[in-house]
C-alpha positions in Angstrom: 16.0 -19.3 28.4 13.0 -17.0 28.2 14.8 -14.9 25.5 15.5 -17.9 23.2 12.0 -19.0 23.4 11.0 -15.5 22.4 13.4 -15.4 19.5 12.0 -18.9 18.2 8.4 -17.6 18.8 9.6 -14.3 16.8 10.9 -16.7 14.1 7.6 -18.5 13.8 5.8 -14.9 13.5 7.9 -14.3 10.5 6.8 -17.1 8.6 3.4 -17.2 10.0 2.2 -13.6 9.0 4.2 -14.1 5.9 2.2 -16.9 4.8 -1.1 -15.4 6.1 -0.6 -12.4 3.9 0.5 -14.3 0.9 -2.8 -16.4 1.1 -5.3 -13.5 2.1 -3.5 -11.1 -0.3 -3.9 -13.6 -3.2 -7.5 -13.9 -2.6 -8.0 -10.1 -2.6 -5.7 -9.6 -5.6 -7.7 -12.2 -7.9 -10.9 -10.5 -6.7 -9.7 -7.0 -7.3 -8.7 -8.0 -10.8 -11.7 -9.7 -11.7 -14.1 -6.6 -10.4 -11.8 -4.1 -12.3 -12.3 -5.9 -15.4 -15.8 -6.8 -15.0 -16.6 -2.9 -14.6 -14.6 -1.8 -17.2 -15.9 -4.4 -19.7 -19.6 -4.0 -18.5 -19.6 0.0 -18.4 -16.6 0.7 -20.7 -16.2 4.1 -18.3 -13.3 5.4 -16.7 -15.6 7.3 -14.3 -17.3 3.9 -13.1 -13.9 2.4 -12.7 -12.7 5.5 -10.6 -15.8 5.2 -8.7 -14.9 1.7 -7.4 -11.2 3.1 -6.5 -12.9 5.9 -4.6 -15.2 3.4 -2.8 -11.9 1.6 -1.7 -10.1 5.1 -0.7 -12.5 7.2 0.8 -13.6 5.0 3.7 -10.1 4.3 4.6 -9.6 8.2 4.9 -12.5 8.5 7.1 -12.0 5.7 9.6 -8.1 5.9 9.5 -8.0 7.8 12.7 -10.5 5.8 14.6 -8.5 2.5 13.6 -5.3 4.1 15.2 -7.3 5.0 18.4 -8.7 1.2 18.5 -5.2 -0.2 17.8 -3.5 1.9 20.7 -6.2 1.1 23.2 -7.6 -2.4 22.7 -6.2 -5.9 21.8 -4.5 -5.7 18.6 -5.0 -9.5 18.1 -8.6 -9.2 18.4 -8.8 -6.4 16.1 -7.0 -8.2 13.4 -8.9 -11.4 13.7 -12.3 -9.7 13.9 -11.4 -7.6 10.6 -10.5 -10.7 8.8 -13.8 -12.3 9.8 -15.7 -9.1 8.7 -14.1 -9.4 5.3 -15.0 -12.9 4.9 -18.6 -12.3 5.7 -18.8 -9.2 3.3 -17.6 -11.4 0.4 -19.9 -14.2 1.4 -22.6 -11.5 1.2 -21.8 -10.6 -2.3 -21.5 -14.1 -3.3 -25.0 -14.6 -2.2 -26.4 -11.3 -4.1 -24.5 -12.5 -7.3 -26.3 -15.9 -7.1 -29.6 -14.7 -6.4 -30.0 -11.2 -8.1 -26.8 -11.0 -10.2 -24.1 -8.6 -9.9 -24.8 -4.8 -10.0 -22.4 -1.7 -9.5 -24.5 -0.9 -6.2 -23.6 -4.2 -4.8 -20.0 -4.0 -6.0 -19.5 -0.6 -4.6 -21.0 -1.5 -1.3 -18.7 -4.4 -1.0 -15.9 -2.3 -1.8 -16.5 0.3 0.9 -16.9 -2.5 3.5 -13.6 -4.2 2.6 -12.0 -0.8 2.6 -13.0 -0.4 6.3 -11.9 -3.7 7.7 -8.7 -3.6 5.7 -8.0 -0.3 7.2 -8.4 -1.6 10.8 -6.4 -4.8 9.8 -3.5 -3.1 8.2 -3.3 -0.2 10.8 -3.2 -2.7 13.5 -1.0 -5.1 11.9 1.7 -2.2 11.1 1.4 -1.1 14.5 2.2 -4.8 15.9 5.3 -5.4 13.8 7.9 -4.5 16.7 5.6 -6.6 19.0 5.6 -9.6 16.7 9.6 -9.7 16.1 12.7 -8.6 17.9 14.1 -5.2 16.7 17.1 -6.6 14.9 14.7 -8.3 12.5 12.4 -5.5 11.8 13.5 -4.8 8.4 13.5 -8.6 7.8 9.8 -8.9 8.9 8.7 -5.7 6.6 10.4 -7.1 3.6 9.1 -10.6 4.0 5.6 -8.9 4.3 6.4 -7.1 1.1 7.7 -10.4 -0.5 4.5 -12.4 0.5 2.4 -9.4 -0.9 4.5 -9.5 -4.1 4.3 -13.2 -4.6 0.5 -12.9 -4.4 0.7 -10.2 -6.9 2.7 -12.1 -9.4 0.2 -15.1 -9.4 -3.0 -13.5 -8.9 -3.2 -11.0 -12.0 -1.9 -13.9 -14.4 -4.4 -16.5 -12.9 -7.2 -13.9 -12.8 -6.5 -13.1 -16.5 -6.5 -16.6 -17.5 -9.7 -17.4 -15.5 -11.4 -14.2 -16.4 -14.1 -15.2 -19.2 -13.6 -18.9 -18.5 -15.2 -19.1 -15.0 -18.1 -17.2 -13.2 -17.8 -14.5 -10.9 -18.7 -16.4 -8.0 -15.8 -18.7 -8.6 -13.7 -15.6 -7.9 -15.5 -14.8 -4.9 -15.1 -18.4 -3.6 -11.4 -18.2 -3.9 -11.3 -15.0 -2.0 -13.5 -16.3 0.9 -11.5 -19.6 1.2 -8.1 -17.4 1.3 -9.7 -14.9 3.9 -10.7 -18.0 6.2 -7.2 -19.5 6.1 -5.9 -16.0 7.2 -8.0 -15.9 10.2 -6.8 -19.4 11.2 -3.1 -18.7 10.8 -3.7 -15.2 12.7 -5.2 -16.6 15.8 -1.9 -18.4 16.6 0.2 -15.5 16.9 1.2 -13.6 19.9 1.0 -9.9 19.2 2.6 -8.7 22.4 5.6 -10.7 22.6 8.0 -7.8 22.1 5.5 -4.8 22.7 6.6 -2.1 25.0 3.1 -0.7 25.5 2.6 0.8 29.0 -0.1 -0.1 31.1 -2.6 2.5 31.3 -3.8 4.4 34.4 -7.4 4.6 35.4 -7.3 8.2 34.0 -6.0 7.2 30.8 -8.4 4.3 30.3 -11.3 6.7 30.8 -9.8 9.1 28.1 -12.0 10.1 25.4 -11.4 9.0 21.8 -11.1 12.7 20.8 -8.4 13.6 23.5 -6.5 10.4 22.8 -6.6 11.3 18.9 -5.2 14.9 19.8 -2.5 13.3 22.0 -1.4 11.4 18.6 -1.2 14.5 16.6 0.7 16.4 19.4 3.2 13.5 19.3 3.4 13.6 15.5 4.3 17.5 15.4 7.4 16.5 17.5 8.6 14.2 14.7 9.8 16.5 11.7 10.5 13.9 9.3 6.9 12.6 9.6 5.5 16.0 8.9 7.6 16.2 5.9 6.6 12.8 4.7 2.7 13.6 5.4 2.9 16.8 3.3 4.8 15.2 0.3 2.2 12.1 0.4 -0.7 14.4 0.6 0.0 16.2 -2.8 1.7 13.3 -4.8 -1.1 10.8 -4.1 -3.5 13.3 -5.6 -1.5 13.1 -8.8 -1.1 9.3 -8.6 -4.8 9.2 -9.6 -3.3 9.7 -13.0 -1.9 6.3 -12.9 -4.3 4.6 -10.7 -7.4 5.3 -13.0 -5.3 5.8 -16.3 -3.3 2.5 -16.4 -6.1 0.1 -16.6 -8.1 2.6 -18.6 -5.5 2.9 -21.3 -4.5 -0.6 -21.7 -8.0 -2.0 -21.3 -10.0 0.7 -23.3 -7.8 2.5 -25.5 -5.2 -0.1 -26.4 -7.2 -3.3 -26.0 -4.9 -5.4 -24.2 -5.8 -8.8 -23.9 -6.9 -9.8 -20.2 -4.1 -12.4 -19.8 -1.6 -9.7 -21.2 -2.9 -7.2 -18.8 -2.6 -9.6 -16.0 1.0 -10.4 -16.8 2.0 -6.8 -16.9 0.6 -6.4 -13.3 2.6 -9.6 -12.5 5.8 -7.8 -13.6 4.8 -5.0 -11.3 4.7 -7.7 -8.6 8.2 -9.1 -9.6 9.8 -5.8 -9.4 8.3 -5.4 -5.7 9.6 -9.1 -4.9 13.0 -8.7 -6.2 13.7 -5.4 -4.1 11.9 -7.0 -1.0 14.2 -9.7 -1.2 17.3 -7.2 -1.3 16.1 -5.7 1.6 15.5 -8.6 3.4 19.0 -9.3 3.5 20.6 -6.0 3.5 21.4 -3.4 6.3 19.2 -0.4 7.3 19.3 2.4 4.5 21.1 5.2 6.1 19.2 8.1 4.6 15.7 6.9 4.0 14.2 10.2 3.2 16.8 11.1 0.4 16.4 7.5 -1.0 12.5 7.9 -1.0 12.8 11.4 -2.9 14.8 9.8 -5.6 12.4 7.0 -6.0 9.3 9.2 -6.3 11.3 11.3 -9.0 11.8 8.0 -10.9 8.1 7.1 -10.4 7.2 10.5 -12.1 9.2 9.7 -14.9 7.4 6.2 -15.4 4.0 7.8 -15.1 4.9 10.3 -18.1 6.2 7.2 -20.1 3.1 5.3 -19.8 1.8 7.5 -22.5 4.2 6.7 -25.2 2.4 3.9 -26.9 -0.4 6.8 -27.4 2.0 8.9 -29.1 4.2 6.5 -31.1 3.1 3.2 -32.9 4.1 0.0 -31.3 3.5 -3.4 -32.3 1.1 -5.2 -30.1 3.8 -7.3 -28.4 6.2 -4.7 -28.4 3.6 -2.6 -26.3 3.2 -5.6 -24.1 6.9 -5.9 -23.2 7.1 -2.1 -22.8 4.4 -1.9 -20.3 5.6 -5.0 -18.5 9.1 -3.3 -18.4 7.5 -0.1 -17.0 5.5 -2.0 -14.3 8.6 -4.1 -13.3 10.6 -0.8 -12.7 7.4 0.9 -10.9 7.3 -2.3 -8.7 10.9 -2.0 -7.5 10.6 1.8 -7.0 7.5 1.1 -4.7 9.7 -1.0 -2.3 12.8 1.5 -2.5 10.4 4.5 -1.3 8.5 2.5 1.1 10.4 0.0 3.1 13.1 2.2 4.4 10.9 4.7 5.6 8.6 2.0 7.3 11.6 0.4 9.1 12.5 4.0 10.4 9.2 4.8 11.6 8.9 1.4 13.4 12.0 2.1 15.3 11.4 5.7 16.1 8.0 5.9 17.0 6.8 5.0 20.7 4.6 1.5 20.7 1.9 3.4 22.7 1.4 5.9 19.7 2.1 3.7 16.6 -1.6 3.0 16.0 -2.5 6.7 16.0 0.6 7.9 14.1 0.2 5.4 11.2 -3.3 6.0 11.0 -2.6 9.7 10.9 0.1 9.0 8.2 -2.4 6.9 6.1 -5.3 9.1 6.6 -3.5 12.2 5.3 -1.5 10.4 2.6 -4.9 9.5 1.1 -6.9 12.5 2.0 -6.6 14.2 -1.6 -6.8 10.6 -3.3 -10.5 10.4 -3.6 -10.7 13.7 -5.1 -7.7 12.7 -7.7 -9.8 9.6 -8.4 -12.9 11.8 -9.3 -11.0 14.3 -11.4 -9.0 11.9 -13.5 -12.0 9.6 -14.0 -13.7 12.7 -15.5 -10.6 13.9 -17.4 -9.9 10.6 -18.8 -13.4 10.4 -20.5 -13.2 13.7 -22.0 -9.2 14.7 -22.5 -6.5 12.9 -24.4 -4.9 10.3 -21.8 -1.3 11.1 -23.0 -1.5 14.7 -22.0 -3.2 13.8 -18.8 0.0 11.6 -18.0 2.7 13.9 -19.0 1.1 16.9 -17.1 0.6 14.9 -14.0 4.4 13.5 -14.3 5.7 17.2 -14.7 3.8 18.4 -11.6 4.7 15.5 -9.4 8.4 16.0 -10.3 8.0 19.6 -9.3 6.3 18.9 -6.0 8.8 16.6 -5.0 11.7 18.8 -6.0 10.2 21.6 -3.9 8.9 19.8 -0.9 12.0 17.6 -0.4 14.3 20.1 -1.3 18.1 19.8 -0.1 17.5 21.8 3.0 14.7 19.7 4.0 16.7 16.5 3.5 19.4 17.9 5.7 17.1 18.6 8.5 16.0 15.0 8.3 19.4 13.7 8.1 21.8 16.0 9.8 24.6 13.6 8.9 24.7 14.6 5.2 25.5 18.1 6.3 28.1 17.1 8.7 29.7 14.7 6.0 29.7 17.8 3.4 31.6 19.9 5.9 34.0 17.0 6.7 34.7 16.8 3.0 35.6 20.4 2.9 38.1 20.0 5.5 41.9 20.2 4.3 43.2 16.8 4.0 40.0 14.9 3.8 39.7 12.1 1.4 37.0 11.8 -1.2 35.1 8.5 -0.7 
């Protein structure tokens, strides 16, 4: 009877955190769209736009390990709710500043830093709690529904943001975010974060363990996971090169090609539609058998798309042909993001010990983003002084080369020994080609 109740509670969790993510992410996306457009139109500088991205990335890199320690040693429910409340107050503070003094770059950058810190604690803790919120058989469904909610928000918010921008004032965007964040707090407070958790009760010695020793224990545990080490090294280098896309896409469409705000919003919506379609697919399909191999292929395709962004700068397009082209690229890019991330996330949820999840996920996130701030600075300057098309083509070429080197066949076979065994079986006399 208890198991049945737990399964019902898990079903409630599936839909509650999906709705919570949908609402809070919608507010965040509308805010992000408005702020990005505001900075680019106010300054016209890719460097200033990149600085706001750095204010989002750099604090996450710095506080990530601390967020992992906190997630493994304190109540995960309290951490998530506290972080969401802090987010609400941060936006409320920016709203007050905008009403009394007017928006400035300093106020925007400061708020972005605070939101980055709160979202780091929330995301690391939430990711660490997935296996405690739902039963193991539905982890992939939970991860996919989570992505679906993010996708739904990403579909609507850029389109709505694009339509509202220039019609309503910036305080309206901030109020939307405050309301969405407050609803998120209310929903998350009803969830039981330890329903299926397998966290061991800590001894007195472990409770007194310093944060530094605890973090070292997380690193030692990570060293025993060869697949995760490969993922870290690949993420470390390719996220630097992804700066070409992060900075360049908005800069090229808004500044170079003069895409209207509503059309720019719809291209971002196409990205979200691609994510949504693949999330729906993964929510109903079996677990991927060779996640690292699939992710390698997905990242290679991402490299091709990053290079393809430069095409309208080299070849003359009609305005609406250009709009359709970028919508198709972003749709494909959105699908690839899910293809790369979801199978790996499910694999890690099942393989990583519950007592180490916070630290391991925070280390992964920190290392994956360690070079991203540098990438933002470098590409922000590059786009102001060099031709955008050659920046994209060069970065795409380097990205493809790095992935082919780091995720070479011998590495993939170490991660998935079944592939080597399958090849050996295929070489045996009398074996059938499948």
